[in-house]
Phi, psi and omega in degrees: 000325175300320177296319180296321178295322177295322177296317181303323183300336180296340181265012186302325184261004190225354186256338185301141010276008172285163179280164170276129182219139175235155182211148178224138175256124187227141172218126179053042177078004182252130178282118183262335181187152179214160181193174178206163177285109190275324182203155178301126181093349180269182179305142174286165186301320182300313181295320179300316180290320180296321177296321181293324181279331178063224183291348180285357180293333185303122178079006183267174177252136177254123174258128182218141188280343179220145183310130178300143184278153176244354183256154176280137173225236173282346178226162179293164178300135180290331180303318180300315181295323180295315180295316181294333180281355179067030170297142182254341184214139179232130177248122186245135178283299184231146174286149179290126179288345181293122181304334180293336185237341189306114179076344185282327177294316178298315180298318181295321179295318179293323177296332180275004176093007180273145172280133182230132174237137181238164173087007178282113187057038182295321179295319179296319180293320179293320178295322179298325182251035183301323179294316179297317180299316179293315181304315182287319185283329187245343185074019178233152177285160172282117189257124178243128175265144176237122182236126172247117187216162173283171182290346174263018170084009182270140177253358178193164175283174179299336178269002176094003180284127182230355182255124352241125176285319185275164178279164176304324179296323178292324178295321177297317178301316181298318180293325175293321178296318177301321184294343181268355188265158170275330181204156177235134186238141174224163176265178184296318182299314178298321180302313185278328181282317187258339184046057187285160173271325182061042178239147176280122183251053174222154176301133181219077181303135177089347182286141175298122183296345179269003177240158358284149173293157174253133179238125180243126174275111186215076188308320183265005178054060180263000182300147181248151184301338182272002178299136184294338180292347179266356182270154176095174185282346183288143178290139174242122176256128177253112180277117182237162177296140177302326178298315180290321180300319178297320179294318179296317180298319182292328182270352182051053186297109183297328183291348182256003186298330183272004184249134177273113184261142178234111181285134181226136177293160180263155176220115183053044175082002178231166178298137179285105187293323180296318178295317179301313181298321178297321180289324175296318179298321180294340177269359178103014178271105179262337182232118184236126176257130180249122181242026180283187182270196186294326180293315179293321179299315179297318181301315181291318181292316183292335179265005178069030184260351180265138179258331187205155173219139172252123179248118173258117182259117178269144181284061182224149174242124183257315180067186178102120181298327184263000179290140184289143177251168186290332176226124183238244181066203181280335182072175179276156178256341184234115184295343178281354181230058179282171170281117186278144177219156178243131174286119182242355178194131176221127180203167177271140173231096185061234178277351186266170171242129177259127177238126175255130174238141175248145183251000000 
């Protein structure tokens, strides 16, 4: 199962919104074939491993990191292929959280006379697919915030200069993080101050060249055609107020024809983030990286919409009363009721310190 989990990891940049899954066919301690889910829409891990083992599958044990599916999707049910291959025993790490398959794959295998064991390295398998589990259970993407700040919490100088607070090693980490996402989101302030590309500039074998998508929060649709976020093969979605979208449609604004607009209702004068995240999920965004400023970070944190944050702390002091901080908004009023976070990773990145917190 440890080998199957390592195989599954190979699909981290290419399978979403499907899960990462690995599988091994074993008989009498000998590995006969192995496989993994290589890309969204391709063969599932079980089928990949069964093909590799061929006729040697008869009487063997199949180890798989996620429960085999019983429903039709882009490929036939894996349970059918397992039974037809004459596998006699299946060991499953984690059950599929999807109600269409949850427990049903295991039940179908047992009805067909196969011995099935579940829960072997189940926690590790669930953690590996944490984004998929949340996406399926809640209909929302797994949201990760990325903050690059000085040790006094500043993300820019009082004049708005922010390049580059972090070290080159931290920038490499960010680009690798981007390459694992379905989409990257920024707010209007970041769009106009930094004019970002929001593209991963590191080798990412197997990644869909049209991903990650770029998402811009721009309620009044002030984005201009020359913005760098509109360049390249990746899709760019501009989230605008439904009120503004109706106005643009009525006026047939020619300057917006090359931009993909996504109408979102407003909540207290701002775009409703929960509705936006739900609509992104419905489009297949299971993993969302947010690189906006302090206001957007506070909005997501205060509404309980963020799952994780990466903070890169540079050994620099910027200061300044008006300099922007990594989390702004209204803040909490009672210190006994803060937004709680758990430190889950701390390491050095060049001259910086990387801290991962989970919420």
